[in-house]
mmCIF file of the N, C-alpha and C atoms, coordinates in Angstrom:
data_MODEL
# 
_entry.id   MODEL 
# 
loop_
_atom_site.group_PDB 
_atom_site.id 
_atom_site.type_symbol 
_atom_site.label_atom_id 
_atom_site.label_alt_id 
_atom_site.label_comp_id 
_atom_site.label_asym_id 
_atom_site.label_entity_id 
_atom_site.label_seq_id 
_atom_site.pdbx_PDB_ins_code 
_atom_site.Cartn_x 
_atom_site.Cartn_y 
_atom_site.Cartn_z 
_atom_site.occupancy 
_atom_site.B_iso_or_equiv 
_atom_site.pdbx_formal_charge 
_atom_site.auth_seq_id 
_atom_site.auth_comp_id 
_atom_site.auth_asym_id 
_atom_site.auth_atom_id 
_atom_site.pdbx_PDB_model_num 
ATOM 1   N N  . MET A 1 1  ? 0.839  -1.178 0.000  1.00 0.00 ? 1  MET A N  1 
ATOM 2   C CA . MET A 1 1  ? 0.000  0.000  0.000  1.00 0.00 ? 1  MET A CA 1 
ATOM 3   C C  . MET A 1 1  ? 0.886  1.246  0.000  1.00 0.00 ? 1  MET A C  1 
ATOM 4   N N  . HIS A 1 2  ? 0.583  2.179  -0.907 1.00 0.00 ? 2  HIS A N  1 
ATOM 5   C CA . HIS A 1 2  ? 1.347  3.425  -1.003 1.00 0.00 ? 2  HIS A CA 1 
ATOM 6   C C  . HIS A 1 2  ? 0.786  4.433  -0.013 1.00 0.00 ? 2  HIS A C  1 
ATOM 7   N N  . MET A 1 3  ? 1.656  5.001  0.821  1.00 0.00 ? 3  MET A N  1 
ATOM 8   C CA . MET A 1 3  ? 1.220  5.969  1.819  1.00 0.00 ? 3  MET A CA 1 
ATOM 9   C C  . MET A 1 3  ? 1.815  7.327  1.490  1.00 0.00 ? 3  MET A C  1 
ATOM 10  N N  . GLN A 1 4  ? 0.964  8.324  1.379  1.00 0.00 ? 4  GLN A N  1 
ATOM 11  C CA . GLN A 1 4  ? 1.416  9.674  1.089  1.00 0.00 ? 4  GLN A CA 1 
ATOM 12  C C  . GLN A 1 4  ? 2.094  10.260 2.327  1.00 0.00 ? 4  GLN A C  1 
ATOM 13  N N  . GLU A 1 5  ? 3.247  10.862 2.117  1.00 0.00 ? 5  GLU A N  1 
ATOM 14  C CA . GLU A 1 5  ? 3.963  11.465 3.227  1.00 0.00 ? 5  GLU A CA 1 
ATOM 15  C C  . GLU A 1 5  ? 3.280  12.776 3.615  1.00 0.00 ? 5  GLU A C  1 
ATOM 16  N N  . THR A 1 6  ? 3.055  12.967 4.889  1.00 0.00 ? 6  THR A N  1 
ATOM 17  C CA . THR A 1 6  ? 2.367  14.149 5.388  1.00 0.00 ? 6  THR A CA 1 
ATOM 18  C C  . THR A 1 6  ? 3.324  14.966 6.238  1.00 0.00 ? 6  THR A C  1 
ATOM 19  N N  . PHE A 1 7  ? 3.250  16.272 6.081  1.00 0.00 ? 7  PHE A N  1 
ATOM 20  C CA . PHE A 1 7  ? 4.089  17.174 6.855  1.00 0.00 ? 7  PHE A CA 1 
ATOM 21  C C  . PHE A 1 7  ? 3.225  17.992 7.796  1.00 0.00 ? 7  PHE A C  1 
ATOM 22  N N  . CYS A 1 8  ? 3.761  18.300 8.946  1.00 0.00 ? 8  CYS A N  1 
ATOM 23  C CA . CYS A 1 8  ? 3.054  19.026 9.997  1.00 0.00 ? 8  CYS A CA 1 
ATOM 24  C C  . CYS A 1 8  ? 2.786  20.470 9.562  1.00 0.00 ? 8  CYS A C  1 
ATOM 25  N N  . PRO A 1 9  ? 1.543  20.924 9.685  1.00 0.00 ? 9  PRO A N  1 
ATOM 26  C CA . PRO A 1 9  ? 1.242  22.309 9.317  1.00 0.00 ? 9  PRO A CA 1 
ATOM 27  C C  . PRO A 1 9  ? 1.805  23.319 10.321 1.00 0.00 ? 9  PRO A C  1 
ATOM 28  N N  . GLU A 1 10 ? 2.146  22.877 11.508 1.00 0.00 ? 10 GLU A N  1 
ATOM 29  C CA . GLU A 1 10 ? 2.680  23.772 12.536 1.00 0.00 ? 10 GLU A CA 1 
ATOM 30  C C  . GLU A 1 10 ? 4.186  23.986 12.400 1.00 0.00 ? 10 GLU A C  1 
ATOM 31  N N  . CYS A 1 11 ? 4.948  22.892 12.241 1.00 0.00 ? 11 CYS A N  1 
ATOM 32  C CA . CYS A 1 11 ? 6.412  23.024 12.260 1.00 0.00 ? 11 CYS A CA 1 
ATOM 33  C C  . CYS A 1 11 ? 7.094  22.499 10.998 1.00 0.00 ? 11 CYS A C  1 
ATOM 34  N N  . GLY A 1 12 ? 6.353  21.790 10.139 1.00 0.00 ? 12 GLY A N  1 
ATOM 35  C CA . GLY A 1 12 ? 6.937  21.252 8.918  1.00 0.00 ? 12 GLY A CA 1 
ATOM 36  C C  . GLY A 1 12 ? 7.591  19.893 9.092  1.00 0.00 ? 12 GLY A C  1 
ATOM 37  N N  . GLY A 1 13 ? 7.528  19.328 10.298 1.00 0.00 ? 13 GLY A N  1 
ATOM 38  C CA . GLY A 1 13 ? 8.102  18.011 10.550 1.00 0.00 ? 13 GLY A CA 1 
ATOM 39  C C  . GLY A 1 13 ? 7.296  16.902 9.891  1.00 0.00 ? 13 GLY A C  1 
ATOM 40  N N  . LYS A 1 14 ? 7.893  15.729 9.800  1.00 0.00 ? 14 LYS A N  1 
ATOM 41  C CA . LYS A 1 14 ? 7.196  14.584 9.210  1.00 0.00 ? 14 LYS A CA 1 
ATOM 42  C C  . LYS A 1 14 ? 6.157  14.049 10.191 1.00 0.00 ? 14 LYS A C  1 
ATOM 43  N N  . MET A 1 15 ? 5.037  13.614 9.645  1.00 0.00 ? 15 MET A N  1 
ATOM 44  C CA . MET A 1 15 ? 3.976  13.048 10.474 1.00 0.00 ? 15 MET A CA 1 
ATOM 45  C C  . MET A 1 15 ? 3.788  11.584 10.092 1.00 0.00 ? 15 MET A C  1 
ATOM 46  N N  . PHE A 1 16 ? 3.470  10.764 11.079 1.00 0.00 ? 16 PHE A N  1 
ATOM 47  C CA . PHE A 1 16 ? 3.155  9.371  10.784 1.00 0.00 ? 16 PHE A CA 1 
ATOM 48  C C  . PHE A 1 16 ? 1.764  9.073  11.301 1.00 0.00 ? 16 PHE A C  1 
ATOM 49  N N  . PHE A 1 17 ? 1.144  8.060  10.701 1.00 0.00 ? 17 PHE A N  1 
ATOM 50  C CA . PHE A 1 17 ? -0.228 7.705  11.043 1.00 0.00 ? 17 PHE A CA 1 
ATOM 51  C C  . PHE A 1 17 ? -0.235 6.701  12.181 1.00 0.00 ? 17 PHE A C  1 
ATOM 52  N N  . GLU A 1 18 ? -0.924 7.049  13.251 1.00 0.00 ? 18 GLU A N  1 
ATOM 53  C CA . GLU A 1 18 ? -1.089 6.170  14.410 1.00 0.00 ? 18 GLU A CA 1 
ATOM 54  C C  . GLU A 1 18 ? -2.388 5.393  14.181 1.00 0.00 ? 18 GLU A C  1 
ATOM 55  N N  . ILE A 1 19 ? -2.248 4.116  13.843 1.00 0.00 ? 19 ILE A N  1 
ATOM 56  C CA . ILE A 1 19 ? -3.399 3.305  13.461 1.00 0.00 ? 19 ILE A CA 1 
ATOM 57  C C  . ILE A 1 19 ? -4.421 3.192  14.592 1.00 0.00 ? 19 ILE A C  1 
ATOM 58  N N  . ALA A 1 20 ? -3.964 2.931  15.801 1.00 0.00 ? 20 ALA A N  1 
ATOM 59  C CA . ALA A 1 20 ? -4.881 2.734  16.928 1.00 0.00 ? 20 ALA A CA 1 
ATOM 60  C C  . ALA A 1 20 ? -5.739 3.968  17.185 1.00 0.00 ? 20 ALA A C  1 
ATOM 61  N N  . ALA A 1 21 ? -5.157 5.148  17.060 1.00 0.00 ? 21 ALA A N  1 
ATOM 62  C CA . ALA A 1 21 ? -5.887 6.385  17.330 1.00 0.00 ? 21 ALA A CA 1 
ATOM 63  C C  . ALA A 1 21 ? -6.523 6.971  16.068 1.00 0.00 ? 21 ALA A C  1 
ATOM 64  N N  . LYS A 1 22 ? -6.167 6.415  14.909 1.00 0.00 ? 22 LYS A N  1 
ATOM 65  C CA . LYS A 1 22 ? -6.640 6.919  13.612 1.00 0.00 ? 22 LYS A CA 1 
ATOM 66  C C  . LYS A 1 22 ? -6.331 8.402  13.463 1.00 0.00 ? 22 LYS A C  1 
ATOM 67  N N  . SER A 1 23 ? -5.109 8.765  13.840 1.00 0.00 ? 23 SER A N  1 
ATOM 68  C CA . SER A 1 23 ? -4.663 10.152 13.784 1.00 0.00 ? 23 SER A CA 1 
ATOM 69  C C  . SER A 1 23 ? -3.203 10.209 13.362 1.00 0.00 ? 23 SER A C  1 
ATOM 70  N N  . PHE A 1 24 ? -2.793 11.402 12.940 1.00 0.00 ? 24 PHE A N  1 
ATOM 71  C CA . PHE A 1 24 ? -1.405 11.630 12.577 1.00 0.00 ? 24 PHE A CA 1 
ATOM 72  C C  . PHE A 1 24 ? -0.680 12.253 13.763 1.00 0.00 ? 24 PHE A C  1 
ATOM 73  N N  . VAL A 1 25 ? 0.596  11.912 13.902 1.00 0.00 ? 25 VAL A N  1 
ATOM 74  C CA . VAL A 1 25 ? 1.436  12.451 14.976 1.00 0.00 ? 25 VAL A CA 1 
ATOM 75  C C  . VAL A 1 25 ? 2.704  13.004 14.341 1.00 0.00 ? 25 VAL A C  1 
ATOM 76  N N  . CYS A 1 26 ? 3.067  14.232 14.738 1.00 0.00 ? 26 CYS A N  1 
ATOM 77  C CA . CYS A 1 26 ? 4.283  14.859 14.236 1.00 0.00 ? 26 CYS A CA 1 
ATOM 78  C C  . CYS A 1 26 ? 5.478  14.348 15.037 1.00 0.00 ? 26 CYS A C  1 
ATOM 79  N N  . THR A 1 27 ? 6.529  13.965 14.329 1.00 0.00 ? 27 THR A N  1 
ATOM 80  C CA . THR A 1 27 ? 7.727  13.461 14.998 1.00 0.00 ? 27 THR A CA 1 
ATOM 81  C C  . THR A 1 27 ? 8.568  14.589 15.592 1.00 0.00 ? 27 THR A C  1 
ATOM 82  N N  . LYS A 1 28 ? 8.314  15.830 15.167 1.00 0.00 ? 28 LYS A N  1 
ATOM 83  C CA . LYS A 1 28 ? 9.123  16.952 15.637 1.00 0.00 ? 28 LYS A CA 1 
ATOM 84  C C  . LYS A 1 28 ? 8.468  17.694 16.805 1.00 0.00 ? 28 LYS A C  1 
ATOM 85  N N  . CYS A 1 29 ? 7.205  18.114 16.634 1.00 0.00 ? 29 CYS A N  1 
ATOM 86  C CA . CYS A 1 29 ? 6.567  18.926 17.677 1.00 0.00 ? 29 CYS A CA 1 
ATOM 87  C C  . CYS A 1 29 ? 5.499  18.175 18.472 1.00 0.00 ? 29 CYS A C  1 
ATOM 88  N N  . GLY A 1 30 ? 5.127  16.976 18.021 1.00 0.00 ? 30 GLY A N  1 
ATOM 89  C CA . GLY A 1 30 ? 4.164  16.167 18.760 1.00 0.00 ? 30 GLY A CA 1 
ATOM 90  C C  . GLY A 1 30 ? 2.703  16.464 18.458 1.00 0.00 ? 30 GLY A C  1 
ATOM 91  N N  . LEU A 1 31 ? 2.421  17.283 17.436 1.00 0.00 ? 31 LEU A N  1 
ATOM 92  C CA . LEU A 1 31 ? 1.035  17.570 17.066 1.00 0.00 ? 31 LEU A CA 1 
ATOM 93  C C  . LEU A 1 31 ? 0.304  16.255 16.801 1.00 0.00 ? 31 LEU A C  1 
ATOM 94  N N  . PHE A 1 32 ? -0.890 16.136 17.336 1.00 0.00 ? 32 PHE A N  1 
ATOM 95  C CA . PHE A 1 32 ? -1.700 14.927 17.231 1.00 0.00 ? 32 PHE A CA 1 
ATOM 96  C C  . PHE A 1 32 ? -3.026 15.352 16.623 1.00 0.00 ? 32 PHE A C  1 
ATOM 97  N N  . ALA A 1 33 ? -3.309 14.948 15.368 1.00 0.00 ? 33 ALA A N  1 
ATOM 98  C CA . ALA A 1 33 ? -4.504 15.432 14.688 1.00 0.00 ? 33 ALA A CA 1 
ATOM 99  C C  . ALA A 1 33 ? -5.015 14.424 13.666 1.00 0.00 ? 33 ALA A C  1 
ATOM 100 N N  . THR A 1 34 ? -6.323 14.495 13.431 1.00 0.00 ? 34 THR A N  1 
ATOM 101 C CA . THR A 1 34 ? -6.937 13.666 12.387 1.00 0.00 ? 34 THR A CA 1 
ATOM 102 C C  . THR A 1 34 ? -6.662 14.317 11.036 1.00 0.00 ? 34 THR A C  1 
ATOM 103 N N  . ARG A 1 35 ? -6.970 13.618 9.983  1.00 0.00 ? 35 ARG A N  1 
ATOM 104 C CA . ARG A 1 35 ? -6.781 14.148 8.628  1.00 0.00 ? 35 ARG A CA 1 
ATOM 105 C C  . ARG A 1 35 ? -7.600 15.432 8.438  1.00 0.00 ? 35 ARG A C  1 
ATOM 106 N N  . GLU A 1 36 ? -8.817 15.445 8.963  1.00 0.00 ? 36 GLU A N  1 
ATOM 107 C CA . GLU A 1 36 ? -9.678 16.629 8.834  1.00 0.00 ? 36 GLU A CA 1 
ATOM 108 C C  . GLU A 1 36 ? -9.104 17.819 9.593  1.00 0.00 ? 36 GLU A C  1 
ATOM 109 N N  . GLN A 1 37 ? -8.575 17.567 10.780 1.00 0.00 ? 37 GLN A N  1 
ATOM 110 C CA . GLN A 1 37 ? -7.980 18.652 11.564 1.00 0.00 ? 37 GLN A CA 1 
ATOM 111 C C  . GLN A 1 37 ? -6.745 19.219 10.869 1.00 0.00 ? 37 GLN A C  1 
ATOM 112 N N  . ILE A 1 38 ? -5.963 18.349 10.251 1.00 0.00 ? 38 ILE A N  1 
ATOM 113 C CA . ILE A 1 38 ? -4.772 18.805 9.513  1.00 0.00 ? 38 ILE A CA 1 
ATOM 114 C C  . ILE A 1 38 ? -5.202 19.663 8.331  1.00 0.00 ? 38 ILE A C  1 
ATOM 115 N N  . SER A 1 39 ? -6.241 19.232 7.614  1.00 0.00 ? 39 SER A N  1 
ATOM 116 C CA . SER A 1 39 ? -6.746 20.024 6.493  1.00 0.00 ? 39 SER A CA 1 
ATOM 117 C C  . SER A 1 39 ? -7.217 21.391 6.962  1.00 0.00 ? 39 SER A C  1 
ATOM 118 N N  . ASP A 1 40 ? -7.931 21.433 8.086  1.00 0.00 ? 40 ASP A N  1 
ATOM 119 C CA . ASP A 1 40 ? -8.403 22.709 8.633  1.00 0.00 ? 40 ASP A CA 1 
ATOM 120 C C  . ASP A 1 40 ? -7.236 23.613 9.005  1.00 0.00 ? 40 ASP A C  1 
ATOM 121 N N  . LEU A 1 41 ? -6.207 23.054 9.653  1.00 0.00 ? 41 LEU A N  1 
ATOM 122 C CA . LEU A 1 41 ? -5.034 23.844 10.033 1.00 0.00 ? 41 LEU A CA 1 
ATOM 123 C C  . LEU A 1 41 ? -4.323 24.407 8.807  1.00 0.00 ? 41 LEU A C  1 
ATOM 124 N N  . LYS A 1 42 ? -4.145 23.569 7.780  1.00 0.00 ? 42 LYS A N  1 
ATOM 125 C CA . LYS A 1 42 ? -3.482 24.027 6.557  1.00 0.00 ? 42 LYS A CA 1 
ATOM 126 C C  . LYS A 1 42 ? -4.285 25.134 5.889  1.00 0.00 ? 42 LYS A C  1 
ATOM 127 N N  . TYR A 1 43 ? -5.622 25.006 5.888  1.00 0.00 ? 43 TYR A N  1 
ATOM 128 C CA . TYR A 1 43 ? -6.477 26.026 5.291  1.00 0.00 ? 43 TYR A CA 1 
ATOM 129 C C  . TYR A 1 43 ? -6.346 27.342 6.054  1.00 0.00 ? 43 TYR A C  1 
ATOM 130 N N  . LYS A 1 44 ? -6.381 27.289 7.384  1.00 0.00 ? 44 LYS A N  1 
ATOM 131 C CA . LYS A 1 44 ? -6.268 28.502 8.197  1.00 0.00 ? 44 LYS A CA 1 
ATOM 132 C C  . LYS A 1 44 ? -4.921 29.190 7.996  1.00 0.00 ? 44 LYS A C  1 
ATOM 133 N N  . ILE A 1 45 ? -3.868 28.401 7.882  1.00 0.00 ? 45 ILE A N  1 
ATOM 134 C CA . ILE A 1 45 ? -2.537 28.966 7.647  1.00 0.00 ? 45 ILE A CA 1 
ATOM 135 C C  . ILE A 1 45 ? -2.480 29.637 6.280  1.00 0.00 ? 45 ILE A C  1 
ATOM 136 N N  . LYS A 1 46 ? -3.064 28.997 5.268  1.00 0.00 ? 46 LYS A N  1 
ATOM 137 C CA . LYS A 1 46 ? -3.083 29.572 3.916  1.00 0.00 ? 46 LYS A CA 1 
ATOM 138 C C  . LYS A 1 46 ? -3.852 30.885 3.903  1.00 0.00 ? 46 LYS A C  1 
ATOM 139 N N  . VAL A 1 47 ? -5.012 30.927 4.564  1.00 0.00 ? 47 VAL A N  1 
ATOM 140 C CA . VAL A 1 47 ? -5.811 32.148 4.630  1.00 0.00 ? 47 VAL A CA 1 
ATOM 141 C C  . VAL A 1 47 ? -5.014 33.261 5.316  1.00 0.00 ? 47 VAL A C  1 
ATOM 142 N N  . ARG A 1 48 ? -4.341 32.928 6.421  1.00 0.00 ? 48 ARG A N  1 
ATOM 143 C CA . ARG A 1 48 ? -3.544 33.915 7.148  1.00 0.00 ? 48 ARG A CA 1 
ATOM 144 C C  . ARG A 1 48 ? -2.401 34.445 6.274  1.00 0.00 ? 48 ARG A C  1 
ATOM 145 N N  . GLU A 1 49 ? -1.718 33.551 5.556  1.00 0.00 ? 49 GLU A N  1 
ATOM 146 C CA . GLU A 1 49 ? -0.618 33.976 4.683  1.00 0.00 ? 49 GLU A CA 1 
ATOM 147 C C  . GLU A 1 49 ? -1.129 34.854 3.547  1.00 0.00 ? 49 GLU A C  1 
ATOM 148 N N  . ASP A 1 50 ? -2.284 34.501 2.969  1.00 0.00 ? 50 ASP A N  1 
ATOM 149 C CA . ASP A 1 50 ? -2.869 35.314 1.906  1.00 0.00 ? 50 ASP A CA 1 
ATOM 150 C C  . ASP A 1 50 ? -3.223 36.702 2.420  1.00 0.00 ? 50 ASP A C  1 
ATOM 151 N N  . GLU A 1 51 ? -3.783 36.765 3.630  1.00 0.00 ? 51 GLU A N  1 
ATOM 152 C CA . GLU A 1 51 ? -4.145 38.039 4.237  1.00 0.00 ? 51 GLU A CA 1 
ATOM 153 C C  . GLU A 1 51 ? -2.894 38.892 4.463  1.00 0.00 ? 51 GLU A C  1 
ATOM 154 N N  . GLU A 1 52 ? -1.821 38.296 4.956  1.00 0.00 ? 52 GLU A N  1 
ATOM 155 C CA . GLU A 1 52 ? -0.568 39.025 5.181  1.00 0.00 ? 52 GLU A CA 1 
ATOM 156 C C  . GLU A 1 52 ? 0.014  39.529 3.861  1.00 0.00 ? 52 GLU A C  1 
ATOM 157 N N  . ARG A 1 53 ? -0.074 38.701 2.827  1.00 0.00 ? 53 ARG A N  1 
ATOM 158 C CA . ARG A 1 53 ? 0.436  39.080 1.512  1.00 0.00 ? 53 ARG A CA 1 
ATOM 159 C C  . ARG A 1 53 ? -0.358 40.272 0.958  1.00 0.00 ? 53 ARG A C  1 
ATOM 160 N N  . ARG A 1 54 ? -1.692 40.236 1.100  1.00 0.00 ? 54 ARG A N  1 
ATOM 161 C CA . ARG A 1 54 ? -2.524 41.346 0.632  1.00 0.00 ? 54 ARG A CA 1 
ATOM 162 C C  . ARG A 1 54 ? -2.220 42.624 1.411  1.00 0.00 ? 54 ARG A C  1 
ATOM 163 N N  . LYS A 1 55 ? -2.015 42.497 2.722  1.00 0.00 ? 55 LYS A N  1 
ATOM 164 C CA . LYS A 1 55 ? -1.711 43.668 3.546  1.00 0.00 ? 55 LYS A CA 1 
ATOM 165 C C  . LYS A 1 55 ? -0.370 44.274 3.128  1.00 0.00 ? 55 LYS A C  1 
ATOM 166 N N  . LYS A 1 56 ? 0.626  43.415 2.894  1.00 0.00 ? 56 LYS A N  1 
ATOM 167 C CA . LYS A 1 56 ? 1.939  43.905 2.490  1.00 0.00 ? 56 LYS A CA 1 
ATOM 168 C C  . LYS A 1 56 ? 1.841  44.621 1.140  1.00 0.00 ? 56 LYS A C  1 
ATOM 169 N N  . LYS A 1 57 ? 1.066  44.050 0.234  1.00 0.00 ? 57 LYS A N  1 
ATOM 170 C CA . LYS A 1 57 ? 0.898  44.651 -1.082 1.00 0.00 ? 57 LYS A CA 1 
ATOM 171 C C  . LYS A 1 57 ? 0.177  45.993 -0.961 1.00 0.00 ? 57 LYS A C  1 
ATOM 172 N N  . ARG A 1 58 ? -0.849 46.058 -0.105 1.00 0.00 ? 58 ARG A N  1 
ATOM 173 C CA . ARG A 1 58 ? -1.599 47.294 0.114  1.00 0.00 ? 58 ARG A CA 1 
ATOM 174 C C  . ARG A 1 58 ? -0.687 48.356 0.738  1.00 0.00 ? 58 ARG A C  1 
ATOM 175 N N  . ASP A 1 59 ? 0.107  47.957 1.735  1.00 0.00 ? 59 ASP A N  1 
ATOM 176 C CA . ASP A 1 59 ? 1.032  48.896 2.380  1.00 0.00 ? 59 ASP A CA 1 
ATOM 177 C C  . ASP A 1 59 ? 2.046  49.434 1.378  1.00 0.00 ? 59 ASP A C  1 
ATOM 178 N N  . HIS A 1 60 ? 2.532  48.558 0.509  1.00 0.00 ? 60 HIS A N  1 
ATOM 179 C CA . HIS A 1 60 ? 3.502  48.979 -0.505 1.00 0.00 ? 60 HIS A CA 1 
ATOM 180 C C  . HIS A 1 60 ? 2.857  49.995 -1.444 1.00 0.00 ? 60 HIS A C  1 
ATOM 181 N N  . GLY A 1 61 ? 1.593  49.736 -1.827 1.00 0.00 ? 61 GLY A N  1 
ATOM 182 C CA . GLY A 1 61 ? 0.876  50.658 -2.708 1.00 0.00 ? 61 GLY A CA 1 
ATOM 183 C C  . GLY A 1 61 ? 0.682  52.018 -2.062 1.00 0.00 ? 61 GLY A C  1 
ATOM 184 N N  . GLU A 1 62 ? 0.359  52.032 -0.760 1.00 0.00 ? 62 GLU A N  1 
ATOM 185 C CA . GLU A 1 62 ? 0.187  53.295 -0.043 1.00 0.00 ? 62 GLU A CA 1 
ATOM 186 C C  . GLU A 1 62 ? 1.509  54.057 0.042  1.00 0.00 ? 62 GLU A C  1 
ATOM 187 N N  . TYR A 1 63 ? 2.595  53.343 0.283  1.00 0.00 ? 63 TYR A N  1 
ATOM 188 C CA . TYR A 1 63 ? 3.902  53.987 0.355  1.00 0.00 ? 63 TYR A CA 1 
ATOM 189 C C  . TYR A 1 63 ? 4.275  54.578 -1.010 1.00 0.00 ? 63 TYR A C  1 
ATOM 190 N N  . LEU A 1 64 ? 4.043  53.805 -2.062 1.00 0.00 ? 64 LEU A N  1 
ATOM 191 C CA . LEU A 1 64 ? 4.361  54.281 -3.409 1.00 0.00 ? 64 LEU A CA 1 
ATOM 192 C C  . LEU A 1 64 ? 3.538  55.522 -3.739 1.00 0.00 ? 64 LEU A C  1 
ATOM 193 N N  . GLU A 1 65 ? 2.263  55.494 -3.386 1.00 0.00 ? 65 GLU A N  1 
ATOM 194 C CA . GLU A 1 65 ? 1.402  56.656 -3.617 1.00 0.00 ? 65 GLU A CA 1 
ATOM 195 C C  . GLU A 1 65 ? 1.927  57.872 -2.862 1.00 0.00 ? 65 GLU A C  1 
ATOM 196 N N  . TRP A 1 66 ? 2.327  57.677 -1.605 1.00 0.00 ? 66 TRP A N  1 
ATOM 197 C CA . TRP A 1 66 ? 2.879  58.766 -0.806 1.00 0.00 ? 66 TRP A CA 1 
ATOM 198 C C  . TRP A 1 66 ? 4.162  59.294 -1.438 1.00 0.00 ? 66 TRP A C  1 
ATOM 199 N N  . TRP A 1 67 ? 5.039  58.385 -1.853 1.00 0.00 ? 67 TRP A N  1 
ATOM 200 C CA . TRP A 1 67 ? 6.322  58.771 -2.431 1.00 0.00 ? 67 TRP A CA 1 
ATOM 201 C C  . TRP A 1 67 ? 6.116  59.572 -3.703 1.00 0.00 ? 67 TRP A C  1 
ATOM 202 N N  . LEU A 1 68 ? 5.225  59.117 -4.547 1.00 0.00 ? 68 LEU A N  1 
ATOM 203 C CA . LEU A 1 68 ? 4.991  59.807 -5.812 1.00 0.00 ? 68 LEU A CA 1 
ATOM 204 C C  . LEU A 1 68 ? 4.290  61.160 -5.615 1.00 0.00 ? 68 LEU A C  1 
ATOM 205 N N  . SER A 1 69 ? 3.526  61.311 -4.545 1.00 0.00 ? 69 SER A N  1 
ATOM 206 C CA . SER A 1 69 ? 2.830  62.580 -4.306 1.00 0.00 ? 69 SER A CA 1 
ATOM 207 C C  . SER A 1 69 ? 3.806  63.672 -3.850 1.00 0.00 ? 69 SER A C  1 
ATOM 208 N N  . LYS A 1 70 ? 4.978  63.297 -3.355 1.00 0.00 ? 70 LYS A N  1 
ATOM 209 C CA . LYS A 1 70 ? 5.969  64.259 -2.865 1.00 0.00 ? 70 LYS A CA 1 
ATOM 210 C C  . LYS A 1 70 ? 6.796  64.852 -4.004 1.00 0.00 ? 70 LYS A C  1 
ATOM 211 N N  . LYS A 1 71 ? 6.760  64.246 -5.160 1.00 0.00 ? 71 LYS A N  1 
ATOM 212 C CA . LYS A 1 71 ? 7.621  64.682 -6.270 1.00 0.00 ? 71 LYS A CA 1 
ATOM 213 C C  . LYS A 1 71 ? 6.942  65.694 -7.143 1.00 0.00 ? 71 LYS A C  1 
# 
């Protein structure tokens, strides 16, 4: 059986599947989560990163507008 390698959304460490608990466990930070919980964590992290990227882009645009208005 081919098993897809899973990485921890918190620290990036490798996760292994604990059959008895039907959950994944991170070998680095000890995160213990089901597949659904891991998907939710990855989604929340992606949303947060997208929000930060948009804010940085907006801040850059405001700075550029300010800079160009001084000339």
